[in-house]
C-alpha positions as CSV (number, residue, x, y, z in Angstrom):
1,X,17.8,49.6,-8.5
2,X,21.7,48.7,-7.6
3,X,22.4,51.1,-11.1
4,X,20.8,53.9,-9.0
5,X,22.9,53.0,-5.2
6,X,26.0,53.3,-8.0
7,X,25.3,56.8,-9.9
8,X,25.4,57.6,-5.9
9,X,28.6,56.8,-5.3
10,X,29.9,57.4,-8.6
11,X,28.5,61.6,-7.4
12,X,30.6,60.8,-4.0
13,X,33.3,61.0,-7.1
14,X,33.8,56.8,-5.4
15,X,35.3,54.7,-8.4
16,X,34.1,51.6,-8.7
17,X,35.7,48.6,-10.4
18,X,34.3,47.7,-14.1
19,X,32.7,44.9,-13.0
20,X,30.9,47.8,-10.1
21,X,31.9,44.9,-7.9
22,X,34.7,47.6,-5.8
23,X,35.3,50.1,-4.3
24,X,38.5,50.9,-5.9
25,X,39.1,54.9,-5.1
26,X,38.0,57.6,-2.9
27,X,38.4,60.8,-1.8
28,X,41.3,61.7,0.6
29,X,40.4,62.3,3.7
30,X,41.4,62.4,7.2
31,X,38.8,62.0,9.0
32,X,38.8,58.1,11.3
33,X,35.1,57.2,11.1
34,X,34.9,55.7,7.3
35,X,31.6,53.8,5.2
36,X,32.8,51.1,3.2
37,X,30.3,50.0,-0.1
38,X,30.2,46.6,-0.1
39,X,29.6,45.9,-3.4
40,X,32.2,42.4,-3.4
41,X,28.5,41.1,-1.1
42,X,25.4,40.5,-2.1
43,X,22.4,38.6,0.2
44,X,20.2,35.6,-1.0
45,X,17.1,35.0,0.9
46,X,15.6,31.8,2.7
47,X,12.4,32.5,2.8
48,X,9.0,30.2,4.0
49,X,8.4,28.5,7.1
50,X,10.3,25.6,7.1
51,X,13.7,27.7,5.9
52,X,15.4,27.6,9.4
53,X,14.9,24.0,9.7
54,X,16.3,24.2,5.2
55,X,19.2,25.3,6.9
56,X,20.2,23.8,10.1
57,X,20.2,20.8,7.6
58,X,22.7,22.6,4.9
59,X,25.1,24.5,7.1
60,X,27.7,24.0,9.3
61,X,26.3,27.1,11.9
62,X,23.6,26.4,14.8
63,X,20.5,28.3,13.3
64,X,18.8,28.7,16.9
65,X,22.4,30.9,17.9
66,X,21.2,32.4,15.0
67,X,17.5,33.3,16.2
68,X,19.2,33.9,19.3
69,X,22.0,36.3,18.4
70,X,21.0,37.8,15.5
71,X,23.7,36.8,13.2
72,X,26.9,33.6,13.2
73,X,29.4,32.4,9.8
74,X,28.1,29.7,8.9
75,X,30.1,27.4,5.6
76,X,28.3,25.2,3.1
77,X,29.2,22.4,2.0
78,X,29.5,19.2,0.0
79,X,29.2,15.9,1.1
80,X,33.1,15.9,1.7
81,X,33.2,18.5,4.0
82,X,35.0,21.2,1.7
83,X,33.0,24.6,1.6
84,X,31.4,26.0,-1.1
85,X,29.8,28.7,0.2
86,X,30.6,30.8,3.7
87,X,27.7,32.9,5.0
88,X,27.2,35.3,7.4
89,X,23.8,34.1,8.5
90,X,21.4,36.6,9.2
91,X,17.9,36.5,11.2
92,X,15.9,39.3,8.9
93,X,12.5,37.8,9.7
94,X,10.7,35.0,11.5
95,X,10.0,32.9,9.1
96,X,13.2,34.6,6.5
97,X,16.8,34.5,6.8
98,X,19.6,36.5,4.7
99,X,23.0,34.7,3.2
100,X,25.3,37.8,3.2
101,X,28.0,35.9,0.6
102,X,30.8,37.0,-1.9
103,X,29.3,38.4,-4.4
104,X,31.3,36.4,-7.3
105,X,30.3,33.4,-5.2
106,X,25.9,34.2,-5.0
107,X,24.8,32.1,-9.0
108,X,26.9,29.0,-7.2
109,X,26.0,29.6,-3.3
110,X,22.0,29.9,-4.7
111,X,22.2,26.7,-7.6
112,X,23.6,24.5,-5.0
113,X,20.6,25.9,-1.9
114,X,18.1,24.8,-4.3
115,X,19.3,21.9,-5.8
116,X,18.1,20.8,-1.7
117,X,15.1,23.2,-1.1
118,X,13.0,22.0,-3.2
119,X,11.6,19.8,-1.0
120,X,10.7,22.0,1.7
121,X,8.6,24.9,2.3
122,X,11.3,27.6,2.4
123,X,12.1,29.9,-1.0
124,X,16.1,30.7,-1.7
125,X,16.1,33.8,-4.2
126,X,19.1,36.3,-5.7
127,X,18.3,39.8,-3.7
128,X,21.4,41.5,-5.1
129,X,19.2,43.8,-6.8
130,X,17.0,44.3,-3.7
131,X,19.4,45.3,-1.4
132,X,22.7,47.0,-0.7
133,X,25.3,47.0,2.4
134,X,27.6,49.1,4.1
135,X,30.3,48.5,6.2
136,X,31.1,51.1,8.7
137,X,34.3,51.2,11.0
138,X,36.1,54.0,13.3
139,X,35.3,55.8,16.9
140,X,32.1,56.5,15.7
141,X,30.4,54.3,14.1
142,X,28.2,52.9,16.6
143,X,26.6,57.0,17.0
144,X,26.8,57.0,13.5
145,X,25.2,54.2,12.8
146,X,22.7,55.7,15.1
147,X,21.7,57.8,13.6
148,X,20.3,55.3,10.7
149,X,18.7,52.5,13.0
150,X,18.7,51.7,16.7
151,X,21.0,49.6,18.1
152,X,19.4,46.9,21.2
153,X,22.1,45.0,21.2
154,X,26.0,45.2,21.9
155,X,27.6,42.1,21.1
156,X,29.6,40.6,17.9
157,X,26.7,38.8,15.8
158,X,23.6,40.7,16.9
159,X,21.7,42.5,15.1
160,X,18.7,45.4,14.8
161,X,16.3,45.3,13.0
162,X,14.2,48.6,11.4
163,X,11.6,47.8,9.0
164,X,13.6,46.2,6.6
165,X,16.6,47.8,7.5
166,X,19.2,46.4,9.7
167,X,22.7,46.0,11.2
168,X,25.5,43.3,12.2
169,X,27.0,44.0,14.6
170,X,31.1,42.7,13.4
171,X,34.4,41.7,15.6
172,X,37.0,45.2,15.8
173,X,34.2,47.8,17.0
174,X,32.4,47.8,12.9
175,X,28.9,47.3,12.3
176,X,27.6,46.1,8.7
177,X,24.3,47.5,7.1
178,X,21.9,46.3,4.8
179,X,19.1,48.1,3.2
180,X,16.4,48.5,0.1
181,X,17.8,49.5,-3.3
182,X,15.3,52.6,-2.6
183,X,16.7,53.7,0.7
184,X,19.9,54.0,-0.8
185,X,19.5,58.3,-1.3
186,X,19.0,59.0,2.0
187,X,21.6,56.1,3.2
188,X,24.2,57.8,1.2
189,X,23.6,60.8,3.0
190,X,23.9,60.2,6.3
191,X,27.0,58.4,6.5
192,X,28.5,61.6,3.8
193,X,28.1,63.8,6.6
194,X,29.3,61.7,9.0
195,X,32.2,59.4,8.2
196,X,34.9,59.4,4.5
197,X,34.1,56.6,2.2
198,X,36.6,53.9,2.6
199,X,38.0,50.9,0.2
200,X,37.0,47.3,-0.9
201,X,41.0,46.5,-0.4
202,X,40.7,49.0,3.3
203,X,37.5,46.3,4.7
204,X,38.6,43.8,3.4
205,X,42.5,44.4,5.9
206,X,39.9,44.9,8.3
207,X,38.6,41.4,7.9
208,X,41.8,39.8,7.9
209,X,43.3,42.0,10.8
210,X,40.7,40.6,13.0
211,X,41.1,37.2,11.5
212,X,38.5,36.6,9.3
213,X,38.0,34.0,6.9
214,X,35.6,34.3,3.7
215,X,35.5,32.8,0.4
216,X,35.7,33.2,-3.6
217,X,35.0,31.5,-6.2
218,X,39.0,30.4,-6.3
219,X,38.6,28.4,-3.6
220,X,35.7,27.1,-3.3
221,X,36.0,23.6,-2.7
222,X,39.4,24.2,-0.9
223,X,38.5,24.1,2.8
224,X,37.1,21.9,5.8
225,X,35.3,24.7,7.7
226,X,38.0,24.3,10.2
227,X,41.3,24.9,7.8
228,X,39.7,28.4,8.2
229,X,38.8,29.1,12.1
230,X,35.7,29.2,11.4
231,X,35.1,26.9,14.1
232,X,36.4,29.8,16.7
233,X,33.2,32.0,15.2
234,X,30.5,29.4,16.3
235,X,29.9,29.3,12.9
236,X,30.3,25.3,13.0
237,X,28.7,23.2,15.3
238,X,28.9,20.1,17.0
239,X,26.1,19.1,18.8
240,X,23.7,20.2,16.7
241,X,23.0,17.2,14.4
242,X,23.3,16.2,10.9
243,X,24.1,18.9,8.6
244,X,25.7,18.2,4.3
245,X,28.8,16.9,5.4
246,X,28.9,17.1,9.0
247,X,30.1,13.3,9.1
248,X,33.9,15.2,7.4
249,X,33.4,18.1,9.6
250,X,32.8,16.0,12.8
251,X,35.5,12.8,12.0
252,X,38.3,15.9,12.2
253,X,37.2,17.2,15.4
254,X,36.7,14.6,17.3
255,X,38.9,11.5,15.8
256,X,41.2,13.8,13.4
257,X,44.2,16.2,13.4
258,X,44.0,19.4,12.0
259,X,47.5,19.7,10.0
260,X,46.3,23.1,8.0
261,X,45.1,25.9,10.3
262,X,44.5,29.2,8.9
263,X,47.5,32.0,9.4
264,X,47.7,35.6,9.4
265,X,50.4,37.1,7.7
266,X,52.4,39.8,6.3
267,X,54.2,39.9,2.8
268,X,56.2,42.2,0.6
269,X,55.8,41.7,-3.3
270,X,55.5,42.8,-6.9
271,X,52.9,40.6,-7.7
272,X,49.6,41.0,-5.3
273,X,48.6,37.8,-3.9
274,X,45.9,36.3,-4.6
275,X,42.8,34.3,-4.3
276,X,43.7,30.4,-4.4
277,X,47.3,31.1,-4.7
278,X,49.9,28.4,-3.5
279,X,52.1,29.5,-1.0
280,X,55.0,26.8,-0.9
281,X,58.1,26.2,1.9
282,X,61.6,26.9,1.6
283,X,62.4,23.1,0.9
284,X,58.0,21.7,0.1
285,X,56.6,23.4,-2.4
286,X,52.9,23.4,-2.3
287,X,52.0,24.1,1.3
288,X,49.6,26.2,1.7
289,X,46.9,28.5,0.0
290,X,45.6,32.4,-0.2
291,X,42.5,32.8,1.1
292,X,42.6,36.1,1.2
293,X,44.5,39.5,0.6
294,X,44.4,43.5,0.7
295,X,47.0,46.0,-0.1
296,X,48.4,48.2,2.9
297,X,49.2,51.3,1.9
298,X,52.7,50.8,2.6
299,X,54.4,50.3,-1.3
300,X,53.9,46.6,-1.9
301,X,52.5,45.5,1.3
302,X,49.9,43.4,1.5
303,X,48.9,41.8,4.8
304,X,46.4,38.1,3.7
305,X,44.7,35.4,5.8
306,X,46.3,31.5,4.2
307,X,45.3,27.7,4.8
308,X,49.3,26.5,5.4
309,X,50.6,23.3,7.0
310,X,50.8,24.3,10.7
311,X,54.7,21.8,10.9
312,X,55.9,23.5,8.1
313,X,55.1,26.8,9.6
314,X,56.6,26.2,12.7
315,X,59.9,25.0,10.7
316,X,60.4,26.5,7.7
317,X,60.0,30.2,5.9
318,X,57.0,30.5,3.2
319,X,57.3,32.2,0.2
320,X,54.5,33.1,-1.9
321,X,54.5,31.7,-5.1
322,X,55.2,34.0,-7.7
323,X,58.7,34.8,-9.5
324,X,60.5,36.1,-6.3
325,X,59.4,33.8,-4.0
326,X,58.4,36.5,-1.0
327,X,58.9,35.1,2.7
328,X,55.9,35.9,4.7
329,X,55.8,36.9,8.4
330,X,53.2,35.1,10.2
331,X,51.2,37.6,12.1
332,X,49.3,37.1,15.1
333,X,45.5,36.2,15.2
334,X,43.3,37.7,17.7
335,X,41.9,34.9,19.0
336,X,43.8,31.4,20.1
337,X,43.3,27.7,18.9
338,X,42.5,25.1,21.0
339,X,45.5,23.2,20.9
340,X,43.4,19.9,21.2
341,X,42.7,20.4,17.5
342,X,46.2,19.5,16.5
343,X,46.4,16.2,18.8
344,X,46.4,13.2,17.5
345,X,43.3,11.1,18.4
346,X,44.0,8.2,17.6
């Protein structure tokens, strides 16, 4: 069914990458409202009587909050507390949760879930072919969404449901909507009448500007959740009890000291910053790593999220690991980190 979705996008002169996992080019438009086909993301469904209980014992977020609000960011960690997957966890039905993730991590994420789910009355499956997603942003985003689904909550992370279609409120007055692929023609017809198409790069840029982390295959198992500021979004619970990797994550919070948080930055570079790319300090190499990056529209200019050594950022210029070693300009995040994270507890 996803093939039909791609054909409909191509009919709108929307060009996708060779792997069809990104929107590379869209028709020019001065419409401030945009819709973004989320080809780079996919849905894993976890369903069954034990679905909530199973995920509560695996993910870093509190599933009770997901049930109450509708969605949360949440990480699946290995036993060392490093993230192997980073999801938006969505409560789709009483016994069903959708885990929205980067499409490049779908297979490995699903395999990790299946290793643990065998003793639960629950099933995990890849819904990449079943559901399609679109991000929506702009001054009329709420009204545009309301033409597809009735919105019954306004706060970030809240979810509105209608049949098999879900809309999630995101920071920055943005939304993402997930719907059965057989409904994609009607959805696209509605959206294209109200908004202009946007590229994957521009959607990722909006995520970066909101300070929202995500993983890619290159950064899998690279970070403990707090390194990506996941606690800001209540994507880490320190009160819910045990989950895989919980001991390491909680120890950092209560007994350790966070030395590598996530920063937002800008860089002028002839080389595109890639996820996993190393960042150096002026006097010390290997002092950080790129999480996400996106072009800003200004030639050779990119914004990025990167996990870097806090002491080096505060004392030296940070440089991208390219032949030119361009300097990063540190930008403000739209939230504040708890200063106690950076204090020694010993």
